[in-house]
N, C-alpha and C positions, 0 to 999 in steps of 0.2 A: 773264786779266788784266783785261779790261774787264767792266763790269757788263752785264747783259742790256739795260738801258735804252740804254746806249751802243751795244751791238751792233745792236739793232733800229733805233736812230736812224740809224746810218751806213747800214745796209742800206736803210732806207726812203728816205733822201735819194738814194742811188744809183738806186733804182728810180724815184723821182720824176723824176730827171734823164733817165733812159732814156726815160721816157714823154714828158717835155717835148720831147725831140728829135723825137718823132713827133707833136708838137702835141696831146698828150693830157694831161688832168689827172686822175690816179687818185684814187679815194676811199679811205676807211679800209678798207673790206672788201677791195677789190682789193689794196691795199698789204699788208695783213695776210696775205692768201693768198700773195702772191708772195714775201714775205720770211720765210714760214713762222713767223709769230708769232701769238699770240692776239689776237683783234680788240680786246678791251677794253684790253689792254696797249698795243697799237699806237695806239689812240686817245689814250691818256694820253701816250705818247711824242710823237705828232704835236702834241698840245696844248703840250707843253714847247717843241718846235721852233718852233711858230707864235708862242707868247708871247715867245720870244726873237728873233723876226724872222729865223730861219734859213731858213724856208720860209713861203710865203704860202698862204692858203686862201680859197676862195670857195664859198659855199653855193648850192644851187639847180641848175637845169639848166645844164650846161656848167661846173659848179663842180668842185672837187677841190683837190688840192695842187699847187703849182708854185713855181718860183723866179722872183724878180723881180730885175732888174738884175744878171744873171750871178752870182747867189749860189752857183752850183755851184763857184765857186773857193774855197769854204770848206775849210779844212784839217781833217783829222781832229782835230787839237789843238783847234780852235775848237768842234767838235761835242762832244768829250769834256768840255771845260771847262763847257759849258752843261748837260750831262747828269749829270756827277758831280764836277765841279771838277778841280783840277789835282793833288790829293793822290796820285793814281795815279802821277804822275811823281816823287814825293818819298818815298813810304812805304817802309818796310823790307820786304824780301822774306821775312823771318822773322817779321814781325808785331809787332816790338818798337816801343814808342812812343819810346824814348830812343836809338835806333840812330844813330850818327854816325861820322865818321872817327876821332874820339877814343875812342869806345866802340862798336866795331863788333860786329855780330852775326856768327854763323858764316858767313853767306852774303854779308856786306857787299860784299866786293871783286868777287865774281862777279855778284851781282845788280845792283850799281851799273852795270856795263857793259851788262847787259840793259836796265835801265830807261832808261839814256841812249840806247841804240840805238833803243828804242821811241819815245822822245821825238823823235828825229831823223826817224823814219818818220812819226810823227803830224804833224809840222810840214811835211813835204815832200809828203805825199799829199793830194790834194784830192778832193772828190766828183766833179769833172770827170775827174781822172786815173783814178780807179777805174772810172768809167763807160766811159771810152775803152778800158780793158783788156777789159771785157765786150763792147763793140762789135767790137773787133778779134779776138775769139775767144780771147784769152789768159787769160781768167778767166770764171767764171760767178757769177751772183748766188745761185742756189740750184740744187738738182738738177733742178728742173722747167723752168727758163727758160734758153734760150740765145738770143742775138741773131743773127739772120741778115740 
């Protein structure tokens, strides 16, 4: 459902939050490795996030990516809006441009419920809440990293 840009953005932000809890500021290479994403693509995603003030960056010694002013309370909806807009929460599951309640596609009723459910999840979950699931051992960020 999500684009790779959104997937990597969410994973990167969660990793940045996990590192910030340990008073660390990860760089592009470290983030790319830990979220299992190509470095160049990760750099572009982080550029989008930084340009939209979802995360801060600092160059030089002691630099890296970090949250300022408790920005980890960002919802997934906020992140997705900055990476791909909100069309994902409106588009037809069958790919039609004119799908509506009046002119429904064959998947309209069932996909409508899925899309609405995903919207509720995206508005409820935050980077902080996802990070907490990893810290508590209820989830993992990737197959390589567990938080102990």
